[in-house]
N, C-alpha and C positions, 0 to 999 in steps of 0.2 A: 504494499499499501504506499510505501514511502516514496518509490520514485514517482508513483502516478501522483501525489501530491506537488512533489518538486516542477513534475510538466506542467499541472494546472499552474501552478505561480508562474510558471517563467511564460507562459502562454496570455494569464491575465496581466503579466508586465507589460508584455509586448504589443498586446493589444492596447492598453492605455497610453504606451508610448507612442503607438502610430496614429492615435484619436489627437493627442495632444498637437503631434505634427501634423495633421490633416487641418484641425481645427484653430491652430495658434495663428494662423496669418490672417483669419478672417474675425480676429478679434474687434472690440465695439470702438474703432477709433485709436486704441492704446498705440497699434502699429504702424499708424501711418506718422507720427512724428519720428519714430525709429526709421522707418526706412527713407524718411528724408534728411535725418542726419547722417545715414550710412550714405547716402547721394552725395551729399557735399563731402565726406570724409574718403570716398573713393575716387572723387573727380581728380581728372589730372590738372596737372595747371597748366593755363593757356598761355603764357608769355614763357619761351624757352630764352637762356642764354645761347648763343650762335656764334658770338665773336670771343677771340685769344683762346680757342682750344687747340687741343694737338692735333697736328694734321696727319689726316689717313692715309694710312700705308696697307698694300697687301699683305698676308700672312703668307707669303712663299717665298 
């Protein structure tokens, strides 16, 4: 009976984790601010310094 109980606990835990991952992005407005902050954090810079760098040379 013990292995059966362990399997049931693992199945319930996996189901709860899957439900949390499935329903978490559809939260009531709390994820909107987080996704906006993530977009700002992951946004690449728009101005790149292109002067005074090392000249490009082939590697062969």
